[in-house]
C-alpha positions, 0 to 999 in steps of 0.5 A: 557481475561475478558468480557469487553476486549472480548465486545471491540475486538468484537466491533472493529471487527464489526466496520472494517468490516462495514467500508470496507463493506461500502467501498465496497459497494461505489465502486460497486455502482459507477463502471460500469461493462459494459459500460453506455452508454446514447443518448445525444439528449434525454430530460432525463437520457437513461443511460443503461448498454451496450456491442458490438458485432462488430460495433453494440451494446447491451442496456441492459434494464430491459425489456431485451436485445436490438440491435442496429444497428452501426449508431444508437450505434455510435451516443451515448455517452459511458463511458467505463466500467471496462471490456472496460478499461482493455481490451485496456491496453497495455501488454508490458508496464504493463511487464516494469512497473512490473520490476520497480515494482520489483526493488522498492521491493529490495529497500524496502528491502534494507531500512529495512536492513539499519535499522536492520544493525546498531543495529547489525542484520546482514542480506544480502540483499537477506535474508531481500528481501526474509523475506519482500517478504513472508510477502508479501504472508501472508499479502494477507489473513491478513488484511492490513499492520500490518499482513505482518509486523508481519510476517516479525518480526516473521520471523527474529526472527525464523531464526536459529543462529550458536552455542554461538550466542544470537538471535536477541532481539526482542523489536529491531525487533519490533522497526525496523519494526515501524521504517521502516513502519513509515519511509515509510509512511512519505516520501510517504505522504511527496513526495505526498504533494510536488508533489501536490503542485507542479502540484496544487500551493497553491490551492493543498488544505488542504489534501496536507498541510495535508499529508506535516505534516505527515513527520513533526511530524515524524521528531519531534517524532525521535527527541523526542526519542533521548533526553536523557531526554526520560526514558520511561514509568514512570506511575507505571502500565506501567512499566513493559513495560520497559523492552520492551522500554528501548532496543527501546530508546538504538535503537534510541539512538545509534550513528550509528542511524542517518546516517542509518535512513538518508540512509534509507530515501534515499531509502525510497524517491526512493520506494516512487517514484518507487510506484508514478511512476508505479501507473502513469504508469497504468494511461498512460498504460489504455489510462486516461489522467488526468484533475487535475495531483495533485489529482493522486498522494496525491489520491495515497498516501491515498489510500496506507495508507488507504491501510495499515489498519487493516481492511479486509485482501490485503486492500480490500474495503478502497484502492479501494474506495479511488482510486475512489474517489481521481482519480475522482477528478483528471479527470478519470472514476471510471472504470479506477481507478479500475482497475488502483487499480487492477492493483496494487493488481495484482503485489502485487499478483504476488510478493506475489506468489513468496514468496510462492514459496520461503516459500515453498522451505525454508526447504531446504534452511535454513542451508545454510543461514547466520544467524543473529547476535547481537553485542549489 
């Protein structure tokens, strides 16, 4: 590798870490762990961290801890901290939301299976779900959503095949994953924009308009790729990529593609609705009451988008900051916004833990699985 390329990659990694650390710093500065309380009768700011001891409370000031009797404690105005918000979560509702989240993972697997299937990569829904859930385990340790996508590609390409059957072409598998990712992004952005306009009307703001442009750009891109005149890279130095581009264009122009993409779009709508429903369920379970409902959905879409950026493993920092910022516009406290982010990440980690267990047991189950085939 040449020195300029190493320098550019090093600069990119440094920029990614700087962005993530700035986001984490913002979250740490905004979010109180303990309750923050102040005396409304005081002429200036008297906001301090507070912990509860029954009806009384303890003020944690710079000079030390100050015990305050119940009567004085009751007169304080308080902003709940992260610990207080999480203590009041409803376990039964969380269990129900986890079941809904699990259904969403099946719908996600079905969407990718539809995009693989019309190209001749024959995998059952259970196999695709298993590959997807195992990739989530790796995505916890790898930057953003790109790491998980790479694991999905590698897992399908590494699957054994029966004698005489070719493996799935790498270009087709890569194209299916990219199309799956782009379709998911387009539907999430479009549904968030629709909900933003529904709850905010024409005052939903330019961000909702920007989100609405994403699915339009996706459809225009699909139409351009399916045009017969598209022939890949004609620039001489880039012609070596034609061996990858040609199969991808053939994949996109397959006569079965429009129907499969439309079906995958319907599944993607279900996936996005489940994601928004789970997030809104967290807000309800934590006792939140948004004053600007539109920002819950627009903010969720923005958080999901930035969490997929290849910055820190699992999207730490960028996703948290997006939830805190946009949910603040919805009228929700920073502690509740971060609690929503952490609970959603907890569900992801639970799913990833299931994937890790399946990965460890894979060696004993692979021989009985149906191998992928390619008929193109």
